[in-house]
C-alpha positions in Angstrom: -3.0 0.3 -8.3 -5.5 0.4 -11.1 -7.5 3.5 -10.7 -11.0 2.8 -9.5 -13.1 5.8 -10.5 -16.1 4.7 -8.6 -14.1 4.4 -5.3 -12.5 7.8 -5.9 -15.9 9.3 -6.5 -17.0 8.3 -3.0 -14.9 11.2 -1.8 -17.0 13.6 -3.9 -20.5 12.2 -3.1 -20.7 13.6 0.5 -19.8 17.2 -0.5 -23.5 18.4 -0.5 -23.7 17.5 3.2 -20.6 19.7 3.9 -22.2 22.6 2.0 -25.5 22.1 3.9 -23.7 22.0 7.2 -22.0 25.3 6.4 -25.4 26.7 5.5 -26.8 25.6 8.9 -23.9 27.4 10.6 -24.9 30.6 8.8 -28.5 30.1 9.9 -27.6 29.4 13.5 -28.9 25.9 13.4 -26.4 24.1 15.6 -28.1 20.6 15.7 -28.6 20.6 12.0 -24.9 21.5 11.5 -23.8 18.7 13.8 -25.8 16.1 12.0 -24.9 17.2 8.5 -21.2 17.6 9.3 -21.2 14.4 11.2 -22.8 12.5 8.3 -20.2 14.1 6.0 -17.3 13.0 8.2 -18.7 9.4 8.3 -18.9 9.2 4.5 -15.4 10.6 4.0 -14.1 8.0 6.5 -16.0 5.4 4.5 -14.3 6.6 1.3 -10.9 6.5 2.8 -11.4 3.0 4.2 -12.8 1.8 0.9 -9.8 3.0 -1.1 -7.4 1.6 1.4 -9.2 -1.7 1.3 -9.1 -1.8 -2.5 -5.3 -1.2 -2.3 -4.9 -4.0 0.2 -7.1 -6.3 -1.9 -5.0 -5.7 -5.0 -1.8 -6.4 -3.2 -3.3 -9.6 -1.9 -4.5 -10.7 -5.3 -1.1 -10.0 -6.9 0.7 -12.4 -4.5 0.8 -16.1 -4.6 1.3 -16.4 -0.8 -0.5 -13.8 1.3 -2.4 -13.4 4.5 -5.8 -11.6 4.4 -5.7 -7.9 5.5 -5.6 -7.6 9.2 -8.3 -5.0 9.2 -11.4 -5.6 7.0 -11.4 -2.0 5.7 -14.1 -2.5 3.0 -16.5 -4.0 5.5 -15.8 -1.1 7.9 -16.4 1.3 5.0 -19.8 -0.3 4.4 -20.8 0.2 8.0 -19.6 3.8 8.0 -21.6 4.5 4.8 -24.8 2.9 6.3 -24.4 5.0 9.5 -23.6 8.2 7.6 -26.6 7.9 5.4 -28.8 7.0 8.4 -27.7 10.2 10.2 -28.2 12.3 7.1 -31.6 10.9 6.3 -33.1 10.5 9.8 -31.9 13.8 11.4 -31.3 16.2 8.4 -33.5 14.8 5.7 -36.7 14.5 7.7 -37.1 10.7 7.0 -37.3 9.8 10.7 -35.6 6.8 12.4 -37.3 4.1 10.3 -36.8 5.9 7.1 -33.2 6.7 8.0 -32.6 3.1 8.8 -34.1 2.0 5.4 -32.0 4.5 3.5 -28.8 3.6 5.4 -29.4 -0.2 4.8 -29.9 0.4 1.1 -26.8 2.5 0.8 -24.7 0.0 2.8 -26.0 -2.9 0.7 -25.4 -1.0 -2.6 -21.8 -0.3 -1.6 -21.2 -4.0 -0.6 -22.6 -5.1 -4.0 -20.5 -2.6 -5.9 -17.2 -3.3 -4.2 -17.5 -6.6 -2.4 -15.9 -7.8 0.8 -12.3 -8.0 1.9 -10.3 -11.1 1.2 -10.8 -13.5 4.2 -8.7 -16.6 3.3 -5.0 -17.2 3.5 -3.3 -17.9 0.2 -0.5 -20.5 0.2 1.7 -22.2 -2.4 0.8 -25.7 -3.5 2.4 -28.3 -1.2 3.6 -25.7 1.4 2.7 -26.1 5.0 0.8 -23.4 7.0 4.1 -22.7 8.8 6.0 -22.1 5.6 3.2 -20.0 4.2 3.1 -17.8 7.3 6.9 -17.4 7.2 6.9 -16.3 3.6 3.9 -14.0 4.0 5.5 -12.2 7.0 8.9 -11.9 5.3 7.4 -10.5 2.1 5.2 -8.1 4.1 8.3 -6.8 5.8 10.2 -6.4 2.5 7.2 -4.7 0.9 7.1 -2.2 3.8 10.8 -1.4 3.2 10.2 -1.1 -0.6 7.3 1.3 0.2 9.6 3.3 2.5 12.2 3.6 -0.3 9.5 4.9 -2.7 8.2 7.4 -0.2 11.8 8.7 0.4 12.4 9.3 -3.2 9.0 10.9 -3.8 10.1 13.5 -1.2 12.8 14.6 -3.5 10.2 15.7 -6.1 12.0 14.3 -9.2 9.7 12.2 -11.4 12.6 10.7 -13.4 14.3 9.4 -10.2 10.9 8.2 -8.9 10.4 6.2 -12.1 13.9 4.8 -11.9 13.3 3.6 -8.3 10.0 2.0 -9.3 11.8 0.1 -12.0 14.4 -1.2 -9.5 11.5 -2.2 -7.2 9.9 -4.1 -10.0 13.0 -6.3 -10.0 12.7 -6.6 -6.2 9.1 -7.8 -6.5 10.2 -10.4 -9.1 12.3 -11.9 -6.3 9.2 -11.9 -4.1 7.2 -13.8 -6.7 10.0 -16.4 -7.0 10.1 -17.0 -3.3 6.3 -17.4 -3.3 6.5 -20.0 -5.9 9.1 -22.0 -3.9 9.1 -21.1 -0.2 12.2 -23.2 0.3 14.1 -20.2 -1.2 13.1 -18.0 1.7 16.2 -18.5 3.9 18.6 -17.5 1.2 16.3 -14.8 -0.2 15.8 -13.3 3.2 19.5 -12.8 3.7 19.8 -11.3 0.2 16.8 -9.0 0.6 17.9 -7.9 4.0 21.2 -6.7 2.7 20.0 -5.3 -0.6 16.7 -3.7 0.5 18.1 -2.3 3.7 21.1 -0.9 1.8 18.9 0.6 -0.9 16.7 2.3 1.8 19.7 3.7 3.7 21.3 4.9 0.4 18.0 6.5 -0.7 17.6 8.2 2.7 21.2 9.5 2.5 20.7 10.8 -1.0 17.4 12.4 -0.2 18.9 14.4 2.7 21.9 15.5 0.6 19.8 16.4 -2.4 17.3 18.4 -0.3 20.2 20.5 1.1 21.8 21.0 -2.3 20.9 19.6 -5.8 24.3 18.1 -6.5 24.5 16.5 -10.0 27.4 14.3 -9.0 25.4 12.9 -6.0 22.5 12.2 -8.4 24.7 10.4 -10.9 26.2 8.3 -8.1 22.7 7.4 -6.8 21.4 6.5 -10.3 24.5 4.3 -10.8 23.8 2.5 -7.5 20.1 2.0 -8.6 21.4 0.4 -11.8 23.7 -1.9 -9.9 20.9 -2.9 -7.5 18.5 -3.6 -10.3 21.1 -5.8 -12.0 21.8 -7.6 -8.8 18.2 -8.3 -8.1 17.6 -9.7 -11.5 20.7 -11.9 -11.2 19.6 -13.0 -7.8 16.3 -14.2 -9.1 18.1 -16.3 -11.7 20.3 -17.7 -9.0 17.3 -18.7 -7.0 15.8 -20.4 -10.0 19.1 -22.3 -10.6 19.4 -23.0 -6.8 23.0 -21.6 -7.0 24.0 -20.9 -3.4 27.7 -20.2 -4.1 26.9 -17.5 -6.6 24.4 -16.0 -4.3 26.9 -15.7 -1.4 29.4 -14.1 -3.7 26.8 -11.6 -4.9 26.0 -10.6 -1.4 29.6 -10.0 -0.6 30.0 -7.9 -3.7 27.0 -5.8 -2.7 28.2 -5.3 0.8 31.5 -3.9 -0.6 29.5 -1.7 -3.1 27.4 -0.2 -0.3 30.5 0.3 1.9 32.0 2.4 -0.8 28.9 4.5 -0.8 29.2 5.1 2.9 26.1 3.1 3.7 
């Protein structure tokens, strides 16, 4: 994700409310503490929703076929900001209910203008039916979840080189996603391929992470890196086979991978 400094800064903006709430505790002002800590919590929630919404929006924009995010996080963030500022202004800042409502409305409107709304429309390939679009979107959502799981597992190892190596392999995976999006007719063959490859890659990564956490074995690391190289090569070859519409080569490639994963004990 491209770093959005303004969105990250939304985590910092409410900190004065936290400090004020701590000050109210020291002075024994329980109602003031409740309102200020409550407003702080609402604004932190808004920042979290906003950043999650921006990540979902970027994923949506990077795909040819996609469904809109199931939860409109950015709009919920706007509501949380408006409510948080209302509580802070009306009950802690002395602005009263009308003044608090005014400040909350302005804050919510400013956030909406700055970051916009969540995507609301489904994206589909030209000439594809709604049914095909939904099938592809669901299949790629599932594959993306598996890819994210692989990345999360390798991050748990704490090795930046291996993390970068996995990210490079997943770039090849996403190239296959883009190919399927451009021609949804490829989904049936690609789903079989992605199921074998991505599931195998996840299981191999999980096995390696467990072994490496117990003992940093250089031989296990070398075997895992070799497997990543094989997987990356296979994904890139698979994309070319999809583009050539070569079913025979694809079936052979799947059988080769099954044998390779079997040798790794996956």
